[in-house]
gemmi code that builds the backbone of each chain (N, CA, C; Angstrom):
import gemmi

chains = {
    "A": [
        ("MET", (13.719, 14.372, -4.219), (13.672, 12.915, -4.094), (12.255, 12.456, -3.755)),
        ("ASN", (11.787, 11.445, -4.471), (10.497, 10.839, -4.145), (10.670, 9.864, -2.998)),
        ("ARG", (9.777, 9.907, -2.050), (9.758, 8.863, -1.021), (8.659, 7.876, -1.373)),
        ("ILE", (8.960, 6.606, -1.227), (7.977, 5.568, -1.533), (7.142, 5.304, -0.287)),
        ("PRO", (5.811, 5.411, -0.401), (4.974, 5.254, 0.790), (5.004, 3.840, 1.374)),
        ("ILE", (4.926, 3.772, 2.685), (4.847, 2.482, 3.388), (3.510, 2.435, 4.102)),
        ("LEU", (2.781, 1.358, 3.876), (1.424, 1.239, 4.388), (1.396, 0.105, 5.396)),
        ("LYS", (0.824, 0.324, 6.578), (0.773, -0.740, 7.576), (-0.623, -1.335, 7.627)),
        ("LEU", (-0.707, -2.646, 7.382), (-1.992, -3.344, 7.477), (-1.797, -4.505, 8.436)),
        ("GLN", (-2.599, -4.527, 9.513), (-2.409, -5.503, 10.572), (-0.952, -5.448, 11.050)),
        ("ASN", (-0.237, -6.575, 11.029), (1.149, -6.566, 11.495), (2.152, -6.422, 10.365)),
        ("ILE", (1.662, -6.063, 9.191), (2.508, -6.151, 8.010), (2.659, -4.797, 7.329)),
        ("LEU", (3.895, -4.471, 6.956), (4.139, -3.256, 6.180), (4.083, -3.594, 4.700)),
        ("LEU", (3.359, -2.788, 3.934), (3.234, -3.022, 2.505), (3.905, -1.883, 1.739)),
        ("VAL", (4.743, -2.261, 0.789), (5.420, -1.268, -0.049), (5.246, -1.687, -1.497)),
        ("SER", (4.828, -0.754, -2.334), (4.723, -1.059, -3.753), (5.622, -0.094, -4.525)),
        ("ILE", (6.626, -0.632, -5.194), (7.529, 0.214, -5.976), (6.995, 0.231, -7.401)),
        ("GLN", (6.479, 1.379, -7.832), (5.775, 1.396, -9.118), (6.479, 2.210, -10.189)),
        ("ILE", (7.423, 3.039, -9.794), (8.239, 3.682, -10.816), (9.685, 3.345, -10.523)),
        ("ASP", (10.494, 3.279, -11.571), (11.895, 2.921, -11.419), (12.556, 3.922, -10.466)),
        ("PRO", (12.935, 3.500, -9.259), (13.426, 4.466, -8.270), (14.919, 4.749, -8.443)),
        ("SER", (15.311, 5.961, -8.067), (16.738, 6.300, -8.082), (17.428, 5.593, -6.916)),
        ("ASP", (18.758, 5.558, -6.948), (19.508, 4.934, -5.856), (19.208, 5.618, -4.524)),
        ("VAL", (19.071, 6.954, -4.564), (18.794, 7.703, -3.334), (17.427, 7.319, -2.772)),
        ("THR", (16.447, 7.181, -3.678), (15.091, 6.825, -3.242), (15.066, 5.446, -2.599)),
        ("ILE", (15.787, 4.499, -3.207), (15.744, 3.125, -2.701), (16.488, 3.026, -1.363)),
        ("GLN", (17.538, 3.848, -1.240), (18.267, 3.905, 0.033), (17.377, 4.495, 1.130)),
        ("ALA", (16.643, 5.553, 0.771), (15.729, 6.177, 1.733), (14.620, 5.202, 2.118)),
        ("LEU", (14.175, 4.412, 1.135), (13.124, 3.416, 1.417), (13.609, 2.419, 2.463)),
        ("GLN", (14.854, 1.981, 2.295), (15.419, 1.027, 3.252), (15.380, 1.600, 4.677)),
        ("GLU", (15.821, 2.840, 4.809), (15.811, 3.480, 6.131), (14.397, 3.619, 6.667)),
        ("ASP", (13.482, 4.052, 5.779), (12.088, 4.244, 6.206), (11.471, 2.932, 6.686)),
        ("ILE", (11.759, 1.845, 5.958), (11.208, 0.542, 6.331), (11.701, 0.142, 7.723)),
        ("LEU", (13.003, 0.290, 7.951), (13.561, -0.116, 9.243), (12.999, 0.732, 10.373)),
        ("LYS", (12.853, 2.049, 10.117), (12.256, 2.933, 11.135), (10.819, 2.522, 11.422)),
        ("GLU", (10.069, 2.182, 10.361), (8.667, 1.811, 10.543), (8.541, 0.495, 11.311)),
        ("ILE", (9.428, -0.470, 11.017), (9.403, -1.737, 11.765), (9.631, -1.460, 13.237)),
        ("SER", (10.644, -0.606, 13.491), (10.991, -0.285, 14.862), (9.852, 0.458, 15.561)),
        ("ARG", (9.197, 1.381, 14.830), (8.154, 2.225, 15.413), (6.871, 1.437, 15.667)),
        ("THR", (6.506, 0.579, 14.703), (5.199, -0.075, 14.779), (5.264, -1.499, 15.314)),
        ("GLY", (6.463, -2.072, 15.386), (6.566, -3.466, 15.798), (6.003, -4.425, 14.763)),
        ("ALA", (6.016, -4.026, 13.508), (5.503, -4.894, 12.442), (6.316, -6.182, 12.384)),
        ("LYS", (5.629, -7.277, 12.045), (6.307, -8.573, 12.010), (6.601, -9.044, 10.600)),
        ("GLY", (6.088, -8.323, 9.623), (6.349, -8.709, 8.245), (6.478, -7.480, 7.376)),
        ("ILE", (7.255, -7.602, 6.302), (7.368, -6.503, 5.359), (7.274, -7.077, 3.948)),
        ("LEU", (6.338, -6.543, 3.183), (6.101, -7.041, 1.830), (6.466, -5.941, 0.833)),
        ("ILE", (7.385, -6.249, -0.071), (7.799, -5.269, -1.079), (7.395, -5.793, -2.455)),
        ("ASP", (6.479, -5.087, -3.101), (6.006, -5.529, -4.415), (6.761, -4.785, -5.516)),
        ("ILE", (7.395, -5.559, -6.404), (8.133, -4.919, -7.503), (7.579, -5.372, -8.855)),
        ("SER", (6.283, -5.724, -8.870), (5.709, -6.248, -10.119), (5.675, -5.202, -11.230)),
        ("ALA", (5.747, -3.936, -10.868), (5.703, -2.893, -11.908), (7.074, -2.638, -12.522)),
        ("LEU", (8.112, -3.247, -11.963), (9.470, -2.972, -12.453), (9.904, -3.991, -13.507)),
        ("ASP", (10.385, -3.491, -14.641), (10.914, -4.379, -15.680), (12.421, -4.561, -15.528)),
        ("ILE", (13.029, -3.657, -14.787), (14.486, -3.706, -14.626), (14.831, -3.555, -13.153)),
        ("VAL", (15.717, -4.413, -12.656), (16.262, -4.245, -11.306), (17.778, -4.281, -11.429)),
        ("ASP", (18.431, -3.198, -11.052), (19.896, -3.190, -11.183), (20.555, -3.773, -9.937)),
        ("SER", (21.878, -3.877, -9.994), (22.585, -4.571, -8.918), (22.461, -3.823, -7.589)),
        ("PHE", (22.444, -2.480, -7.651), (22.337, -1.714, -6.407), (20.993, -1.988, -5.729)),
        ("MET", (19.955, -1.973, -6.539), (18.617, -2.173, -5.980), (18.477, -3.591, -5.421)),
        ("ALA", (18.971, -4.578, -6.165), (18.889, -5.964, -5.693), (19.611, -6.107, -4.356)),
        ("ARG", (20.801, -5.506, -4.270), (21.582, -5.627, -3.035), (20.883, -4.907, -1.887)),
        ("THR", (20.346, -3.724, -2.180), (19.671, -2.957, -1.129), (18.438, -3.702, -0.610)),
        ("LEU", (17.681, -4.302, -1.531), (16.486, -5.048, -1.112), (16.873, -6.250, -0.264)),
        ("ARG", (17.945, -6.951, -0.692), (18.370, -8.115, 0.087), (18.845, -7.678, 1.472)),
        ("ASP", (19.668, -6.619, 1.494), (20.150, -6.104, 2.789), (18.982, -5.719, 3.686)),
        ("CYS", (17.979, -5.120, 3.069), (16.792, -4.691, 3.806), (16.130, -5.894, 4.477)),
        ("GLY", (16.064, -7.022, 3.744), (15.489, -8.237, 4.309), (16.281, -8.748, 5.489)),
        ("VAL", (17.592, -8.706, 5.362), (18.459, -9.188, 6.447), (18.350, -8.276, 7.663)),
        ("MET", (18.336, -6.952, 7.403), (18.210, -5.989, 8.504), (16.857, -6.131, 9.198)),
        ("ALA", (15.802, -6.328, 8.396), (14.459, -6.496, 8.969), (14.428, -7.708, 9.886)),
        ("ALA", (15.122, -8.782, 9.476), (15.166, -9.987, 10.297), (15.810, -9.689, 11.648)),
        ("LEU", (16.819, -8.818, 11.647), (17.466, -8.434, 12.898), (16.491, -7.703, 13.822)),
        ("LEU", (15.516, -7.017, 13.211), (14.507, -6.305, 14.005), (13.302, -7.195, 14.315)),
        ("GLY", (13.373, -8.459, 13.867), (12.288, -9.386, 14.198), (11.190, -9.452, 13.165)),
        ("ALA", (11.440, -8.952, 11.954), (10.406, -8.977, 10.918), (10.859, -9.837, 9.741)),
        ("THR", (9.896, -10.470, 9.096), (10.182, -11.278, 7.921), (9.909, -10.452, 6.665)),
        ("ALA", (10.833, -10.494, 5.702), (10.629, -9.739, 4.467), (10.262, -10.668, 3.320)),
        ("VAL", (9.357, -10.191, 2.478), (8.995, -10.925, 1.269), (9.015, -9.960, 0.096)),
        ("ILE", (9.645, -10.380, -0.994), (9.577, -9.603, -2.228), (8.599, -10.301, -3.157)),
        ("THR", (7.644, -9.546, -3.694), (6.617, -10.171, -4.533), (6.632, -9.594, -5.943)),
        ("GLY", (6.149, -10.407, -6.871), (5.915, -9.925, -8.235), (7.162, -9.717, -9.068)),
        ("ILE", (8.187, -10.534, -8.829), (9.382, -10.409, -9.670), (9.015, -10.835, -11.095)),
        ("GLN", (9.218, -9.933, -12.050), (8.897, -10.226, -13.451), (9.867, -11.260, -14.004)),
        ("PRO", (9.414, -12.067, -14.979), (10.326, -13.042, -15.593), (11.618, -12.385, -16.089)),
        ("SER", (11.493, -11.227, -16.735), (12.693, -10.558, -17.260), (13.645, -10.166, -16.133)),
        ("VAL", (13.077, -9.790, -14.995), (13.905, -9.416, -13.841), (14.603, -10.653, -13.278)),
        ("ALA", (13.861, -11.761, -13.193), (14.451, -13.011, -12.691), (15.623, -13.433, -13.572)),
        ("ILE", (15.435, -13.327, -14.893), (16.510, -13.688, -15.832), (17.730, -12.800, -15.608)),
        ("THR", (17.477, -11.492, -15.516), (18.592, -10.556, -15.324), (19.343, -10.842, -14.031)),
        ("LEU", (18.586, -11.075, -12.938), (19.226, -11.295, -11.637), (20.170, -12.495, -11.700)),
        ("VAL", (19.686, -13.583, -12.319), (20.498, -14.793, -12.374), (21.672, -14.606, -13.346)),
        ("ASP", (21.390, -13.993, -14.502), (22.449, -13.769, -15.491), (23.590, -12.931, -14.917)),
        ("LEU", (23.219, -11.934, -14.125), (24.235, -11.038, -13.560), (24.867, -11.616, -12.295)),
        ("GLY", (24.362, -12.766, -11.860), (24.903, -13.363, -10.642), (24.499, -12.613, -9.388)),
        ("LEU", (23.405, -11.823, -9.484), (22.949, -11.084, -8.303), (22.193, -12.036, -7.388)),
        ("ASP", (22.391, -11.838, -6.123), (21.971, -12.828, -5.154), (20.841, -12.298, -4.276)),
        ("LEU", (19.696, -12.953, -4.317), (18.613, -12.599, -3.397), (18.408, -13.686, -2.347)),
        ("SER", (19.423, -14.532, -2.163), (19.259, -15.608, -1.187), (19.084, -15.012, 0.208)),
        ("GLY", (18.308, -15.677, 1.005), (18.045, -15.173, 2.353), (16.821, -14.295, 2.400)),
        ("ILE", (16.223, -14.039, 1.231), (14.993, -13.254, 1.228), (13.900, -14.085, 0.577)),
        ("ASN", (12.691, -14.011, 1.123), (11.589, -14.789, 0.585), (10.974, -14.082, -0.614)),
        ("THR", (10.511, -14.855, -1.589), (9.837, -14.269, -2.743), (8.557, -15.054, -3.019)),
        ("THR", (7.528, -14.323, -3.453), (6.306, -14.988, -3.917), (5.854, -14.286, -5.189)),
        ("CYS", (4.896, -14.911, -5.890), (4.570, -14.392, -7.223), (3.697, -13.146, -7.190)),
        ("ASP", (2.841, -13.005, -6.183), (2.025, -11.786, -6.143), (1.766, -11.333, -4.706)),
        ("ILE", (1.138, -10.175, -4.576), (0.938, -9.578, -3.258), (0.090, -10.481, -2.369)),
        ("ASP", (-0.986, -11.040, -2.938), (-1.880, -11.870, -2.126), (-1.146, -13.044, -1.491)),
        ("SER", (-0.339, -13.750, -2.308), (0.362, -14.914, -1.752), (1.442, -14.468, -0.765)),
        ("GLY", (2.072, -13.331, -1.027), (3.062, -12.806, -0.085), (2.423, -12.451, 1.244)),
        ("PHE", (1.239, -11.858, 1.172), (0.508, -11.464, 2.386), (0.136, -12.703, 3.203)),
        ("GLU", (-0.356, -13.727, 2.506), (-0.700, -14.981, 3.195), (0.528, -15.612, 3.831)),
        ("PHE", (1.636, -15.596, 3.086), (2.891, -16.164, 3.599), (3.298, -15.466, 4.898)),
        ("LEU", (3.224, -14.134, 4.895), (3.636, -13.387, 6.090), (2.687, -13.630, 7.251)),
        ("GLN", (1.395, -13.693, 6.961), (0.437, -13.953, 8.041), (0.688, -15.325, 8.660)),
        ("ALA", (0.918, -16.332, 7.805), (1.166, -17.690, 8.301), (2.481, -17.741, 9.066)),
        ("ASN", (3.513, -17.134, 8.490), (4.836, -17.129, 9.101), (4.839, -16.434, 10.446)),
        ("GLY", (4.182, -15.268, 10.470), (4.164, -14.473, 11.693), (3.546, -15.237, 12.842)),
        ("LYS", (2.504, -15.988, 12.533), (1.794, -16.680, 13.608), (2.486, -17.971, 14.038)),
        ("ASP", (2.849, -18.794, 13.037), (3.186, -20.171, 13.367), (4.675, -20.423, 13.605)),
        ("GLN", (5.501, -19.797, 12.795), (6.880, -20.246, 12.820), (7.820, -19.316, 13.593)),
        ("LEU", (7.764, -18.048, 13.243), (8.808, -17.185, 13.774), (8.523, -16.668, 15.175)),
        ("TYR", (7.245, -16.535, 15.486), (6.923, -15.922, 16.754), (6.004, -16.836, 17.546)),
        ("PRO", (6.529, -17.977, 17.983), (5.675, -18.983, 18.605), (5.050, -18.491, 19.906)),
        ("TYR", (5.625, -17.462, 20.512), (5.119, -17.050, 21.824), (4.127, -15.905, 21.754)),
        ("SER", (4.001, -15.296, 20.553), (3.000, -14.241, 20.429), (1.653, -14.885, 20.167)),
        ("GLU", (0.603, -14.135, 20.390), (-0.727, -14.747, 20.254), (-1.048, -14.987, 18.781)),
    ],
    "B": [
        ("MET", (5.524, 15.367, -12.111), (4.401, 14.996, -11.259), (4.645, 13.631, -10.602)),
        ("ASN", (4.418, 13.561, -9.300), (4.499, 12.277, -8.617), (3.196, 11.519, -8.798)),
        ("ARG", (3.302, 10.245, -9.085), (2.092, 9.411, -9.084), (2.058, 8.641, -7.769)),
        ("ILE", (0.891, 8.582, -7.168), (0.743, 7.871, -5.897), (0.461, 6.403, -6.197)),
        ("PRO", (1.255, 5.487, -5.644), (1.067, 4.071, -5.969), (-0.256, 3.501, -5.452)),
        ("ILE", (-0.815, 2.593, -6.225), (-2.035, 1.882, -5.826), (-1.682, 0.411, -5.707)),
        ("LEU", (-2.024, -0.166, -4.572), (-1.635, -1.531, -4.270), (-2.900, -2.382, -4.182)),
        ("LYS", (-2.924, -3.516, -4.847), (-4.123, -4.358, -4.799), (-3.890, -5.547, -3.871)),
        ("LEU", (-4.717, -5.668, -2.849), (-4.633, -6.806, -1.940), (-6.003, -7.453, -1.894)),
        ("GLN", (-6.048, -8.732, -2.242), (-7.329, -9.426, -2.381), (-8.229, -8.617, -3.329)),
        ("ASN", (-9.421, -8.255, -2.898), (-10.329, -7.506, -3.783), (-10.273, -6.005, -3.552)),
        ("ILE", (-9.256, -5.570, -2.815), (-9.270, -4.187, -2.339), (-8.047, -3.420, -2.829)),
        ("LEU", (-8.279, -2.208, -3.311), (-7.165, -1.336, -3.692), (-6.778, -0.481, -2.487)),
        ("LEU", (-5.481, -0.416, -2.212), (-4.991, 0.358, -1.078), (-4.166, 1.527, -1.587)),
        ("VAL", (-4.472, 2.709, -1.073), (-3.723, 3.907, -1.446), (-3.343, 4.634, -0.171)),
        ("SER", (-2.088, 5.008, -0.054), (-1.662, 5.783, 1.101), (-1.069, 7.099, 0.611)),
        ("ILE", (-1.718, 8.197, 0.992), (-1.214, 9.519, 0.592), (-0.334, 10.028, 1.725)),
        ("GLN", (0.963, 10.093, 1.482), (1.883, 10.381, 2.601), (2.581, 11.723, 2.492)),
        ("ILE", (2.560, 12.305, 1.302), (3.054, 13.684, 1.210), (1.938, 14.530, 0.645)),
        ("ASP", (1.921, 15.800, 1.037), (0.882, 16.699, 0.579), (0.899, 16.753, -0.951)),
        ("PRO", (-0.131, 16.201, -1.613), (-0.069, 16.108, -3.077), (-0.537, 17.388, -3.757)),
        ("SER", (0.011, 17.637, -4.943), (-0.449, 18.784, -5.736), (-1.811, 18.439, -6.316)),
        ("ASP", (-2.498, 19.457, -6.836), (-3.808, 19.221, -7.454), (-3.689, 18.254, -8.632)),
        ("VAL", (-2.600, 18.405, -9.398), (-2.415, 17.533, -10.562), (-2.241, 16.083, -10.110)),
        ("THR", (-1.477, 15.883, -9.041), (-1.237, 14.535, -8.529), (-2.525, 13.886, -8.054)),
        ("ILE", (-3.349, 14.670, -7.361), (-4.573, 14.098, -6.794), (-5.581, 13.794, -7.912)),
        ("GLN", (-5.552, 14.632, -8.933), (-6.411, 14.386, -10.100), (-5.972, 13.103, -10.820)),
        ("ALA", (-4.647, 12.946, -10.957), (-4.116, 11.740, -11.603), (-4.440, 10.503, -10.778)),
        ("LEU", (-4.400, 10.667, -9.433), (-4.730, 9.541, -8.564), (-6.167, 9.084, -8.804)),
        ("GLN", (-7.062, 10.061, -8.924), (-8.478, 9.725, -9.174), (-8.609, 8.879, -10.450)),
        ("GLU", (-7.953, 9.331, -11.511), (-8.008, 8.585, -12.778), (-7.401, 7.196, -12.621)),
        ("ASP", (-6.247, 7.131, -11.944), (-5.567, 5.842, -11.771), (-6.444, 4.859, -10.999)),
        ("ILE", (-7.099, 5.367, -9.936), (-7.960, 4.500, -9.119), (-9.090, 3.929, -9.974)),
        ("LEU", (-9.739, 4.798, -10.760), (-10.875, 4.325, -11.575), (-10.408, 3.321, -12.616)),
        ("LYS", (-9.242, 3.580, -13.227), (-8.704, 2.622, -14.203), (-8.389, 1.284, -13.538)),
        ("GLU", (-7.825, 1.345, -12.333), (-7.467, 0.112, -11.634), (-8.713, -0.679, -11.235)),
        ("ILE", (-9.764, 0.021, -10.795), (-11.017, -0.673, -10.454), (-11.542, -1.385, -11.695)),
        ("SER", (-11.516, -0.657, -12.807), (-12.028, -1.216, -14.057), (-11.174, -2.397, -14.513)),
        ("ARG", (-9.858, -2.287, -14.351), (-8.940, -3.315, -14.836), (-8.979, -4.576, -13.970)),
        ("THR", (-9.031, -4.361, -12.638), (-8.877, -5.495, -11.731), (-10.209, -6.024, -11.202)),
        ("GLY", (-11.281, -5.254, -11.380), (-12.557, -5.666, -10.802), (-12.568, -5.583, -9.286)),
        ("ALA", (-11.767, -4.688, -8.722), (-11.705, -4.537, -7.268), (-13.062, -4.103, -6.731)),
        ("LYS", (-13.387, -4.574, -5.525), (-14.692, -4.257, -4.946), (-14.608, -3.213, -3.852)),
        ("GLY", (-13.386, -2.858, -3.485), (-13.237, -1.848, -2.453), (-12.023, -0.991, -2.737)),
        ("ILE", (-12.066, 0.238, -2.279), (-10.905, 1.111, -2.410), (-10.715, 1.847, -1.099)),
        ("LEU", (-9.503, 1.722, -0.552), (-9.195, 2.323, 0.746), (-8.146, 3.402, 0.535)),
        ("ILE", (-8.477, 4.624, 0.947), (-7.530, 5.736, 0.800), (-7.147, 6.224, 2.192)),
        ("ASP", (-5.872, 6.046, 2.537), (-5.414, 6.453, 3.869), (-4.786, 7.841, 3.805)),
        ("ILE", (-5.307, 8.773, 4.610), (-4.747, 10.124, 4.604), (-4.234, 10.504, 5.995)),
        ("SER", (-3.845, 9.467, 6.773), (-3.419, 9.745, 8.158), (-2.157, 10.598, 8.226)),
        ("ALA", (-1.377, 10.623, 7.135), (-0.142, 11.410, 7.164), (-0.381, 12.884, 6.830)),
        ("LEU", (-1.610, 13.213, 6.438), (-1.891, 14.589, 6.019), (-2.439, 15.426, 7.178)),
        ("ASP", (-1.831, 16.591, 7.384), (-2.342, 17.502, 8.407), (-3.311, 18.514, 7.816)),
        ("ILE", (-3.248, 18.643, 6.495), (-4.091, 19.639, 5.824), (-4.775, 18.990, 4.628)),
        ("VAL", (-6.081, 19.202, 4.504), (-6.794, 18.781, 3.298), (-7.542, 20.003, 2.776)),
        ("ASP", (-7.233, 20.429, 1.557), (-7.905, 21.624, 1.040), (-9.200, 21.243, 0.333)),
        ("SER", (-9.925, 22.264, -0.111), (-11.259, 22.003, -0.667), (-11.177, 21.183, -1.955)),
        ("PHE", (-10.150, 21.424, -2.763), (-10.033, 20.665, -4.014), (-9.840, 19.186, -3.729)),
        ("MET", (-8.943, 18.907, -2.775), (-8.658, 17.509, -2.455), (-9.882, 16.824, -1.856)),
        ("ALA", (-10.569, 17.520, -0.950), (-11.764, 16.929, -0.336), (-12.796, 16.611, -1.408)),
        ("ARG", (-12.984, 17.543, -2.349), (-13.987, 17.332, -3.398), (-13.575, 16.187, -4.314)),
        ("THR", (-12.280, 16.152, -4.650), (-11.803, 15.092, -5.546), (-11.957, 13.717, -4.897)),
        ("LEU", (-11.639, 13.628, -3.596), (-11.765, 12.340, -2.903), (-13.226, 11.904, -2.835)),
        ("ARG", (-14.112, 12.875, -2.566), (-15.536, 12.523, -2.503), (-16.027, 12.072, -3.881)),
        ("ASP", (-15.662, 12.836, -4.912), (-16.054, 12.457, -6.280), (-15.545, 11.067, -6.623)),
        ("CYS", (-14.328, 10.800, -6.184), (-13.695, 9.509, -6.446), (-14.539, 8.379, -5.846)),
        ("GLY", (-15.063, 8.611, -4.632), (-15.908, 7.618, -3.990), (-17.204, 7.386, -4.756)),
        ("VAL", (-17.791, 8.471, -5.231), (-19.048, 8.361, -5.981), (-18.802, 7.652, -7.316)),
        ("MET", (-17.689, 8.018, -7.979), (-17.352, 7.377, -9.262), (-17.061, 5.887, -9.062)),
        ("ALA", (-16.328, 5.568, -7.981), (-16.009, 4.165, -7.691), (-17.292, 3.368, -7.505)),
        ("ALA", (-18.285, 3.981, -6.829), (-19.564, 3.302, -6.610), (-20.231, 2.979, -7.945)),
        ("LEU", (-20.085, 3.884, -8.921), (-20.658, 3.631, -10.247), (-19.998, 2.427, -10.906)),
        ("LEU", (-18.722, 2.187, -10.555), (-18.005, 1.036, -11.105), (-18.189, -0.209, -10.229)),
        ("GLY", (-18.977, -0.089, -9.165), (-19.267, -1.252, -8.334), (-18.324, -1.436, -7.162)),
        ("ALA", (-17.581, -0.411, -6.802), (-16.641, -0.532, -5.682), (-17.030, 0.427, -4.551)),
        ("THR", (-16.737, 0.004, -3.339), (-17.005, 0.853, -2.177), (-15.724, 1.576, -1.786)),
        ("ALA", (-15.824, 2.866, -1.500), (-14.638, 3.623, -1.100), (-14.671, 3.929, 0.386)),
        ("VAL", (-13.500, 3.858, 1.001), (-13.367, 4.236, 2.407), (-12.162, 5.153, 2.542)),
        ("ILE", (-12.347, 6.251, 3.255), (-11.210, 7.117, 3.582), (-10.854, 6.867, 5.037)),
        ("THR", (-9.579, 6.598, 5.305), (-9.175, 6.259, 6.671), (-8.157, 7.257, 7.214)),
        ("GLY", (-8.130, 7.346, 8.524), (-7.067, 8.109, 9.182), (-7.200, 9.610, 9.094)),
        ("ILE", (-8.439, 10.115, 9.030), (-8.610, 11.578, 9.015), (-8.143, 12.140, 10.360)),
        ("GLN", (-7.181, 13.028, 10.333), (-6.652, 13.629, 11.555), (-7.688, 14.564, 12.170)),
        ("PRO", (-7.651, 14.710, 13.508), (-8.584, 15.638, 14.155), (-8.554, 17.037, 13.532)),
        ("SER", (-7.346, 17.537, 13.248), (-7.243, 18.875, 12.665), (-7.899, 18.942, 11.289)),
        ("VAL", (-7.804, 17.842, 10.542), (-8.424, 17.800, 9.217), (-9.944, 17.774, 9.358)),
        ("ALA", (-10.434, 16.980, 10.323), (-11.881, 16.914, 10.550), (-12.432, 18.290, 10.907)),
        ("ILE", (-11.704, 18.996, 11.780), (-12.120, 20.349, 12.174), (-12.170, 21.272, 10.960)),
        ("THR", (-11.111, 21.227, 10.151), (-11.046, 22.094, 8.972), (-12.184, 21.795, 8.005)),
        ("LEU", (-12.429, 20.500, 7.772), (-13.462, 20.115, 6.803), (-14.828, 20.670, 7.216)),
        ("VAL", (-15.137, 20.520, 8.522), (-16.440, 20.992, 8.992), (-16.492, 22.517, 9.022)),
        ("ASP", (-15.405, 23.142, 9.501), (-15.361, 24.607, 9.558), (-15.553, 25.231, 8.181)),
        ("LEU", (-14.943, 24.608, 7.185), (-15.027, 25.162, 5.828), (-16.308, 24.737, 5.114)),
        ("GLY", (-17.089, 23.893, 5.787), (-18.321, 23.439, 5.138), (-18.076, 22.454, 4.017)),
        ("LEU", (-16.894, 21.822, 4.023), (-16.602, 20.850, 2.964), (-17.308, 19.550, 3.282)),
        ("ASP", (-17.799, 18.932, 2.257), (-18.737, 17.841, 2.440), (-18.128, 16.519, 1.993)),
        ("LEU", (-18.022, 15.566, 2.919), (-17.581, 14.221, 2.541), (-18.731, 13.225, 2.636)),
        ("SER", (-19.960, 13.750, 2.633), (-21.096, 12.828, 2.749), (-21.145, 11.921, 1.532)),
        ("GLY", (-21.586, 10.704, 1.760), (-21.624, 9.736, 0.663), (-20.357, 8.921, 0.583)),
        ("ILE", (-19.394, 9.232, 1.441), (-18.164, 8.437, 1.447), (-17.968, 7.896, 2.857)),
        ("ASN", (-17.516, 6.644, 2.951), (-17.322, 6.022, 4.258), (-15.975, 6.445, 4.827)),
        ("THR", (-15.914, 6.583, 6.151), (-14.648, 6.900, 6.797), (-14.460, 5.992, 8.010)),
        ("THR", (-13.201, 5.604, 8.254), (-12.878, 4.873, 9.483), (-11.590, 5.453, 10.042)),
        ("CYS", (-11.282, 5.081, 11.294), (-10.170, 5.767, 11.952), (-8.799, 5.278, 11.497)),
        ("ASP", (-8.686, 4.005, 11.113), (-7.366, 3.561, 10.652), (-7.492, 2.529, 9.529)),
        ("ILE", (-6.356, 2.154, 8.955), (-6.357, 1.264, 7.802), (-6.967, -0.083, 8.153)),
        ("ASP", (-6.606, -0.626, 9.325), (-7.105, -1.950, 9.696), (-8.634, -1.989, 9.731)),
        ("SER", (-9.242, -0.971, 10.382), (-10.705, -0.981, 10.477), (-11.334, -0.718, 9.107)),
        ("GLY", (-10.682, 0.094, 8.287), (-11.186, 0.325, 6.934), (-11.149, -0.941, 6.100)),
        ("PHE", (-10.067, -1.701, 6.271), (-9.910, -2.955, 5.531), (-10.989, -3.951, 5.944)),
        ("GLU", (-11.209, -4.041, 7.250), (-12.261, -4.942, 7.750), (-13.632, -4.526, 7.238)),
        ("PHE", (-13.877, -3.213, 7.261), (-15.163, -2.686, 6.772), (-15.380, -3.087, 5.319)),
        ("LEU", (-14.343, -2.938, 4.491), (-14.487, -3.261, 3.071), (-14.680, -4.754, 2.859)),
        ("GLN", (-13.940, -5.552, 3.634), (-14.099, -7.004, 3.494), (-15.513, -7.430, 3.868)),
        ("ALA", (-16.035, -6.874, 4.983), (-17.378, -7.219, 5.426), (-18.414, -6.729, 4.416)),
        ("ASN", (-18.257, -5.500, 3.969), (-19.173, -4.903, 3.007), (-19.207, -5.666, 1.698)),
        ("GLY", (-18.017, -5.996, 1.217), (-17.914, -6.681, -0.068), (-18.632, -8.013, -0.036)),
        ("LYS", (-18.545, -8.698, 1.104), (-19.144, -10.028, 1.166), (-20.644, -9.986, 1.448)),
        ("ASP", (-21.021, -9.180, 2.466), (-22.363, -9.353, 3.013), (-23.415, -8.446, 2.382)),
        ("GLN", (-23.029, -7.210, 2.126), (-24.081, -6.270, 1.790), (-24.179, -5.957, 0.291)),
        ("LEU", (-23.059, -5.585, -0.273), (-23.155, -5.058, -1.626), (-23.179, -6.127, -2.704)),
        ("TYR", (-22.541, -7.243, -2.415), (-22.426, -8.270, -3.454), (-22.931, -9.594, -2.902)),
        ("PRO", (-24.232, -9.697, -2.643), (-24.760, -10.876, -1.971), (-24.585, -12.152, -2.795)),
        ("TYR", (-24.375, -11.999, -4.103), (-24.314, -13.201, -4.925), (-22.903, -13.705, -5.174)),
        ("SER", (-21.916, -12.902, -4.765), (-20.537, -13.378, -4.918), (-20.216, -14.290, -3.741)),
        ("GLU", (-19.218, -15.134, -3.911), (-18.899, -16.097, -2.848), (-18.292, -15.391, -1.667)),
    ],
}
model = gemmi.Model(1)
for chain_id, residues in chains.items():
    chain = gemmi.Chain(chain_id)
    for i, (resn, *xyz) in enumerate(residues, 1):
        res = gemmi.Residue()
        res.name, res.seqid = resn, gemmi.SeqId(i, " ")
        for name, pos in zip(("N", "CA", "C"), xyz):
            atom = gemmi.Atom()
            atom.name, atom.element = name, gemmi.Element(name[0])
            atom.pos, atom.b_iso = gemmi.Position(*pos), 0.0
            res.add_atom(atom)
        chain.add_residue(res)
    model.add_chain(chain)
structure = gemmi.Structure()
structure.add_model(model)
structure.setup_entities()
């Protein structure tokens, strides 16, 4: 099984999914992300899927669950780089990413998390 | 062969090597990094090896070459997170990382590249 690397920059975890991952890999990623949030106290998690042309229902559900679980640990999740074809498929299949933030690319996702972390979600942190 | 993902944030390519890579993987990473610099016009490349306890001579040479090649394409390379045991091994074996910048963690490497990109290497860019 391939493990997808998680990179911590400032308060934010960065994940880039660049090859179509198996169900086991994506499940392991979810666990790794939650462990890393818990270990590092990260306040944001950015998952880039711009390299993926296909997202199946399992992956969509796992990513959404990951966002909800991250929120329970005090972190905001953002999915970036959803391809037009992926957006069409998600809506056509009735797959639901509600409750998770999305932006068009990594840079805007990173800015969103930096702004969110400081101003809205954690008003008492510096 | 596993390919190591390369993530672009602002003008900087981020790479995190988290499992001990084979020679073929590290060679492919070198090619991927150079292609990405050429494609995106990135001005910095950060390679984090904090998860590695062992760096062999091939990997050390490939990473150093990668830094020199990146410089030819106009990008600055930084290797971050060299473990104490790796530093000891590199010096004991006489392996040479001269000509490549190193910092202790990703955050400081990122800051170094941002400062370098703006002030020193590209004085005419905004």
